[in-house]
N, C-alpha and C positions, 0 to 999 in steps of 0.2 A: 058657154056663157053668152047671154044675149048682148047685142050691141049696146043697149041701154045700160045693162049692168057693167059692161066693160068701160063705158064712158064715165059712169059713177065712180068706178074703181080708179080710173085715171085721175079724176078730179080730187078724190080723197088722197091719193098718193102724191099728187102735185102739192096739195095743201100741206101734208105732213112733211114733204121735202122742204118746202119754204120755211116752215116752223123750225125744223132741225137746222137748216142753214143759218137762219136768223139767230137762233139760240147759240149755235156754235160761234158765230161771229161776235156776239156780245160777250160770251165767255172768254174768247181770245182777248178782246179789248179790256174787259173789266169783270173778271169772275166774282169779285166781291159783291157787286150790285145784284148779280143773278142769284147768288146764294142768299143774300139778304131778302130779296123779294120772293124767292121761291120757298126757302126754308125758314126765314125769319132768324137766321143765325149769323154770327160774325165769323169771318175767316181771315186768316193772314198767313204769312210765311209759306210753308210747303203746300198748304191747302190751295193757296192762290196759284201756285205753279202747276199743281195737278188739275185745277180748274181749267187752266189754259190748254193742257193736254187733252182734257175731256172736250173742250171746245173744238179743237182740231179734229178729233174723232167724229163729233157730231156734224161738223162741216162736211167731212168726207161721206158720212152716212147720208146726209141730205142730197149730196151730189149723186150718189149711187142710186138713190130712190127716185130721182127725178124721172118722170116718164119721158120716153122718147124711143127712137128707133134703136133696136139692139143690133149694132154692127160693130165690128172690130175697129180699133183705132180711136181717134180722139172723141168720137161720138158715143163710144161704148161706156155706159155709166160705171161699170166696175173698174175699167181702166182709169177713167177720169178721177174716180174716188180714191183709188189706191195711189195714183200719182200725186194727187193733192195731199193725202194723208202723209205719205212717206217723205215728200219734199218738205212740208211744213213742220213735221215733227222732228226731222233731222236738223233743220235750221233752228228750231226752238231749243232743242237739247244742246246744240252747239252754242247757242247764245247763253244758255244757263251755265255751261261749262267754262265759258270765257268771261263774260261780263257779269253773270249771275253768281259766280263763285261756287257753283255746285261741284261736289267732289265725290259723287257716288262711284263705287267700284265698276259698275257696268255702263256708266254714262257714255264714254267715248266709243265703247263697243256698240251701244244703241245708236249713236250718231252714225257710225260707219255702216251698220246694218241697214238703216233706213235710207241713207244716201245711196248705197249700192243698189238697193231695190228700186229706188226712183230712177237711177241712171240706167239700170237694166230695162225698165219699162220704156223709157224714152228711146233707148237704143233699139229695142225690138219694134216699137212703133215706127221709128224712122226707117228701119230696114223693110218693114211691111209696106210703107208708103213708096219706097224706092222700087220694090218689086212690082207694085201695082202700076207705077208710072211707066215701067218698061214694057208692061203687057198691053 
């Protein structure tokens, strides 16, 4: 791939990442307005809750697709995206289970699973940084 094509690809990827991050943030804050503007439909109840989950996923996707150096640790897009997604979705599901009065059979298992994945990512990243610092 030529340098010109690679630069164009980076710009397109950066644009797409910004759009997804922006859309994700708006969905997290107010999913009703996004659905109304995008689909011309009204949503409420469970659809609003799922819209926020979708917003968290889009935020993580946007972070993963942001162009940059591919290195392990905090600069690695996949790491950053998975940490963001698992942390935010665990917190949001926990919020739904406590203040939101959600009562799904797998709700707390989902909270635990995502929290454990986020903690494992942080733990592994911390260990990797410690190893690099000693070398």
